[in-house]
DORO-944526 format. One record per atom (N, C-alpha, C): x negated, y negated, z negated; chain; atom name; residue number from 0. Coordinates in steps of 0.2 Angstrom, whole numbers, plus 5000, padded with zeros to 4 digits. Example, Ala and Ser with C-alpha at 12.3 -4.5 7.8 and 13.67 -1.06 7.14 Angstrom:
<sites>
x | y | z | cadena | atomo | num
4934 | 5028 | 4961 | A | N | 0
4938 | 5022 | 4961 | A | CA | 0
4934 | 5016 | 4961 | A | C | 0
4936 | 5011 | 4965 | A | N | 1
4932 | 5005 | 4964 | A | CA | 1
4936 | 5000 | 4961 | A | C | 1
</sites>
This chain:
<sites>
x | y | z | cadena | atomo | num
5005 | 5208 | 4852 | A | N | 0
5003 | 5201 | 4854 | A | CA | 0
4999 | 5198 | 4851 | A | C | 0
4995 | 5196 | 4851 | A | N | 1
4988 | 5194 | 4847 | A | CA | 1
4988 | 5188 | 4850 | A | C | 1
4985 | 5182 | 4849 | A | N | 2
4985 | 5173 | 4850 | A | CA | 2
4976 | 5177 | 4851 | A | C | 2
4977 | 5175 | 4862 | A | N | 3
4968 | 5173 | 4862 | A | CA | 3
4963 | 5172 | 4858 | A | C | 3
4956 | 5171 | 4860 | A | N | 4
4953 | 5170 | 4854 | A | CA | 4
4944 | 5169 | 4860 | A | C | 4
4941 | 5159 | 4860 | A | N | 5
4937 | 5162 | 4865 | A | CA | 5
4934 | 5157 | 4863 | A | C | 5
4928 | 5160 | 4860 | A | N | 6
4922 | 5159 | 4856 | A | CA | 6
4918 | 5152 | 4857 | A | C | 6
4921 | 5151 | 4866 | A | N | 7
4916 | 5146 | 4869 | A | CA | 7
4919 | 5139 | 4865 | A | C | 7
4926 | 5139 | 4866 | A | N | 8
4925 | 5133 | 4860 | A | CA | 8
4928 | 5130 | 4856 | A | C | 8
4921 | 5137 | 4850 | A | N | 9
4920 | 5133 | 4842 | A | CA | 9
4919 | 5128 | 4841 | A | C | 9
4911 | 5126 | 4848 | A | N | 10
4909 | 5119 | 4845 | A | CA | 10
4912 | 5111 | 4846 | A | C | 10
4917 | 5113 | 4851 | A | N | 11
4921 | 5108 | 4851 | A | CA | 11
4927 | 5108 | 4846 | A | C | 11
4929 | 5112 | 4844 | A | N | 12
4935 | 5112 | 4835 | A | CA | 12
4930 | 5110 | 4832 | A | C | 12
4925 | 5114 | 4831 | A | N | 13
4919 | 5111 | 4824 | A | CA | 13
4920 | 5103 | 4824 | A | C | 13
4918 | 5100 | 4831 | A | N | 14
4917 | 5093 | 4831 | A | CA | 14
4921 | 5087 | 4832 | A | C | 14
4926 | 5089 | 4833 | A | N | 15
4934 | 5088 | 4832 | A | CA | 15
4939 | 5091 | 4823 | A | C | 15
4933 | 5093 | 4823 | A | N | 16
4935 | 5097 | 4813 | A | CA | 16
4938 | 5098 | 4815 | A | C | 16
4941 | 5103 | 4817 | A | N | 17
4949 | 5107 | 4819 | A | CA | 17
4945 | 5117 | 4818 | A | C | 17
4941 | 5115 | 4813 | A | N | 18
4938 | 5124 | 4816 | A | CA | 18
4938 | 5126 | 4811 | A | C | 18
4947 | 5124 | 4806 | A | N | 19
4953 | 5129 | 4802 | A | CA | 19
4959 | 5134 | 4806 | A | C | 19
4954 | 5133 | 4815 | A | N | 20
4962 | 5135 | 4818 | A | CA | 20
4960 | 5141 | 4819 | A | C | 20
4954 | 5144 | 4817 | A | N | 21
4950 | 5147 | 4819 | A | CA | 21
4952 | 5155 | 4814 | A | C | 21
4959 | 5151 | 4809 | A | N | 22
4965 | 5160 | 4806 | A | CA | 22
4968 | 5158 | 4808 | A | C | 22
4969 | 5157 | 4815 | A | N | 23
4977 | 5160 | 4818 | A | CA | 23
4974 | 5164 | 4824 | A | C | 23
4969 | 5165 | 4823 | A | N | 24
4966 | 5173 | 4828 | A | CA | 24
4973 | 5177 | 4825 | A | C | 24
4974 | 5179 | 4820 | A | N | 25
4977 | 5188 | 4814 | A | CA | 25
4984 | 5186 | 4820 | A | C | 25
4990 | 5183 | 4819 | A | N | 26
4992 | 5179 | 4819 | A | CA | 26
4997 | 5182 | 4826 | A | C | 26
5003 | 5185 | 4822 | A | N | 27
5006 | 5190 | 4826 | A | CA | 27
5012 | 5187 | 4830 | A | C | 27
5013 | 5188 | 4837 | A | N | 28
5020 | 5183 | 4840 | A | CA | 28
5021 | 5184 | 4840 | A | C | 28
5030 | 5184 | 4841 | A | N | 29
5038 | 5187 | 4838 | A | CA | 29
5040 | 5184 | 4840 | A | C | 29
5042 | 5187 | 4847 | A | N | 30
5047 | 5183 | 4851 | A | CA | 30
5051 | 5185 | 4856 | A | C | 30
5054 | 5190 | 4847 | A | N | 31
5064 | 5187 | 4846 | A | CA | 31
5064 | 5180 | 4842 | A | C | 31
5059 | 5182 | 4837 | A | N | 32
5061 | 5174 | 4838 | A | CA | 32
5060 | 5172 | 4839 | A | C | 32
5056 | 5167 | 4841 | A | N | 33
5055 | 5162 | 4847 | A | CA | 33
5060 | 5163 | 4851 | A | C | 33
5062 | 5167 | 4851 | A | N | 34
5066 | 5166 | 4857 | A | CA | 34
5072 | 5164 | 4852 | A | C | 34
5076 | 5165 | 4847 | A | N | 35
5082 | 5164 | 4840 | A | CA | 35
5081 | 5156 | 4842 | A | C | 35
5076 | 5155 | 4840 | A | N | 36
5074 | 5148 | 4839 | A | CA | 36
5077 | 5143 | 4845 | A | C | 36
5071 | 5145 | 4850 | A | N | 37
5073 | 5142 | 4856 | A | CA | 37
5078 | 5144 | 4854 | A | C | 37
5083 | 5146 | 4856 | A | N | 38
5092 | 5147 | 4857 | A | CA | 38
5095 | 5139 | 4852 | A | C | 38
5091 | 5140 | 4847 | A | N | 39
5094 | 5135 | 4840 | A | CA | 39
5092 | 5127 | 4841 | A | C | 39
5088 | 5126 | 4849 | A | N | 40
5084 | 5120 | 4846 | A | CA | 40
5090 | 5117 | 4849 | A | C | 40
5089 | 5109 | 4846 | A | N | 41
5095 | 5104 | 4850 | A | CA | 41
5091 | 5097 | 4852 | A | C | 41
5088 | 5098 | 4860 | A | N | 42
5082 | 5093 | 4859 | A | CA | 42
5088 | 5083 | 4860 | A | C | 42
5094 | 5085 | 4861 | A | N | 43
5094 | 5077 | 4860 | A | CA | 43
5094 | 5074 | 4851 | A | C | 43
5097 | 5081 | 4846 | A | N | 44
5093 | 5079 | 4842 | A | CA | 44
5087 | 5081 | 4838 | A | C | 44
5081 | 5082 | 4841 | A | N | 45
5076 | 5084 | 4841 | A | CA | 45
5074 | 5089 | 4832 | A | C | 45
5081 | 5095 | 4832 | A | N | 46
5082 | 5098 | 4827 | A | CA | 46
5087 | 5107 | 4828 | A | C | 46
5083 | 5110 | 4823 | A | N | 47
5085 | 5117 | 4824 | A | CA | 47
5093 | 5115 | 4822 | A | C | 47
5099 | 5118 | 4824 | A | N | 48
5106 | 5118 | 4821 | A | CA | 48
5108 | 5124 | 4819 | A | C | 48
5104 | 5128 | 4813 | A | N | 49
5109 | 5131 | 4812 | A | CA | 49
5113 | 5133 | 4806 | A | C | 49
5117 | 5139 | 4805 | A | N | 50
5125 | 5137 | 4799 | A | CA | 50
5126 | 5136 | 4796 | A | C | 50
5120 | 5135 | 4792 | A | N | 51
5117 | 5128 | 4787 | A | CA | 51
5117 | 5124 | 4787 | A | C | 51
5116 | 5120 | 4791 | A | N | 52
5113 | 5114 | 4794 | A | CA | 52
5107 | 5116 | 4797 | A | C | 52
5106 | 5106 | 4800 | A | N | 53
5101 | 5105 | 4804 | A | CA | 53
5093 | 5108 | 4799 | A | C | 53
5089 | 5108 | 4805 | A | N | 54
5081 | 5110 | 4802 | A | CA | 54
5077 | 5105 | 4806 | A | C | 54
5075 | 5101 | 4803 | A | N | 55
5069 | 5100 | 4809 | A | CA | 55
5058 | 5102 | 4806 | A | C | 55
5057 | 5102 | 4810 | A | N | 56
5050 | 5105 | 4809 | A | CA | 56
5044 | 5094 | 4806 | A | C | 56
5043 | 5094 | 4803 | A | N | 57
5040 | 5089 | 4804 | A | CA | 57
5032 | 5088 | 4803 | A | C | 57
5029 | 5087 | 4806 | A | N | 58
5022 | 5086 | 4805 | A | CA | 58
5016 | 5089 | 4800 | A | C | 58
5020 | 5086 | 4795 | A | N | 59
5017 | 5089 | 4788 | A | CA | 59
5019 | 5096 | 4787 | A | C | 59
5023 | 5099 | 4790 | A | N | 60
5025 | 5107 | 4789 | A | CA | 60
5020 | 5110 | 4795 | A | C | 60
5017 | 5106 | 4801 | A | N | 61
5014 | 5110 | 4806 | A | CA | 61
5005 | 5112 | 4804 | A | C | 61
5007 | 5107 | 4798 | A | N | 62
4998 | 5104 | 4795 | A | CA | 62
4996 | 5109 | 4787 | A | C | 62
5002 | 5111 | 4786 | A | N | 63
5001 | 5116 | 4780 | A | CA | 63
5003 | 5124 | 4783 | A | C | 63
5004 | 5123 | 4788 | A | N | 64
5008 | 5131 | 4792 | A | CA | 64
5000 | 5133 | 4794 | A | C | 64
4998 | 5127 | 4799 | A | N | 65
4992 | 5130 | 4802 | A | CA | 65
4987 | 5127 | 4799 | A | C | 65
4986 | 5122 | 4792 | A | N | 66
4980 | 5122 | 4790 | A | CA | 66
4973 | 5116 | 4792 | A | C | 66
4977 | 5113 | 4799 | A | N | 67
4972 | 5108 | 4802 | A | CA | 67
4976 | 5099 | 4798 | A | C | 67
4970 | 5098 | 4801 | A | N | 68
4970 | 5090 | 4797 | A | CA | 68
4975 | 5088 | 4802 | A | C | 68
4978 | 5082 | 4797 | A | N | 69
4983 | 5076 | 4801 | A | CA | 69
4981 | 5068 | 4800 | A | C | 69
4974 | 5069 | 4796 | A | N | 70
4976 | 5061 | 4797 | A | CA | 70
4969 | 5059 | 4798 | A | C | 70
4966 | 5055 | 4800 | A | N | 71
4962 | 5051 | 4806 | A | CA | 71
4964 | 5051 | 4809 | A | C | 71
4953 | 5048 | 4814 | A | N | 72
4960 | 5048 | 4822 | A | CA | 72
4961 | 5056 | 4828 | A | C | 72
4966 | 5051 | 4831 | A | N | 73
4969 | 5057 | 4836 | A | CA | 73
4963 | 5061 | 4841 | A | C | 73
4967 | 5065 | 4842 | A | N | 74
4957 | 5071 | 4844 | A | CA | 74
4962 | 5070 | 4855 | A | C | 74
4959 | 5066 | 4856 | A | N | 75
4962 | 5068 | 4863 | A | CA | 75
4955 | 5070 | 4868 | A | C | 75
4960 | 5074 | 4875 | A | N | 76
4955 | 5079 | 4880 | A | CA | 76
4957 | 5077 | 4886 | A | C | 76
4954 | 5074 | 4888 | A | N | 77
4957 | 5071 | 4895 | A | CA | 77
4949 | 5078 | 4900 | A | C | 77
4953 | 5076 | 4906 | A | N | 78
4946 | 5080 | 4912 | A | CA | 78
4944 | 5076 | 4916 | A | C | 78
4938 | 5080 | 4916 | A | N | 79
4934 | 5072 | 4921 | A | CA | 79
4937 | 5069 | 4926 | A | C | 79
4936 | 5064 | 4928 | A | N | 80
4938 | 5063 | 4934 | A | CA | 80
4936 | 5066 | 4942 | A | C | 80
4940 | 5067 | 4946 | A | N | 81
4939 | 5071 | 4953 | A | CA | 81
4932 | 5066 | 4956 | A | C | 81
4930 | 5070 | 4960 | A | N | 82
4924 | 5069 | 4963 | A | CA | 82
4924 | 5064 | 4968 | A | C | 82
4920 | 5057 | 4969 | A | N | 83
4922 | 5053 | 4976 | A | CA | 83
4924 | 5056 | 4980 | A | C | 83
4927 | 5051 | 4982 | A | N | 84
4932 | 5057 | 4991 | A | CA | 84
4925 | 5052 | 4996 | A | C | 84
4925 | 5057 | 5001 | A | N | 85
4920 | 5056 | 5007 | A | CA | 85
4922 | 5050 | 5013 | A | C | 85
4920 | 5044 | 5015 | A | N | 86
4922 | 5039 | 5015 | A | CA | 86
4922 | 5040 | 5024 | A | C | 86
4918 | 5043 | 5026 | A | N | 87
4918 | 5045 | 5032 | A | CA | 87
4922 | 5047 | 5035 | A | C | 87
4924 | 5037 | 5039 | A | N | 88
4926 | 5041 | 5047 | A | CA | 88
4933 | 5032 | 5043 | A | C | 88
4931 | 5029 | 5040 | A | N | 89
4933 | 5024 | 5037 | A | CA | 89
4932 | 5017 | 5043 | A | C | 89
</sites>
């Protein structure tokens, strides 16, 4: 279970300054670990609940693990607007 990579998106990653995400290509997904974390997630507190106490994942944690920048402008992507509707019959 390796995350798929589509080279088509590389120009967009470069433009957004997110090219460093390419190193995630070789990360294997541990489904059992993800399942265990999902079972311990508490949406009321936005924390993982462990025997030792609660654990929160911060944006800085994600930035360190993924090598992605967290400062600067936000990157927003939206779908293009739908084509205009035909007005026949109005």
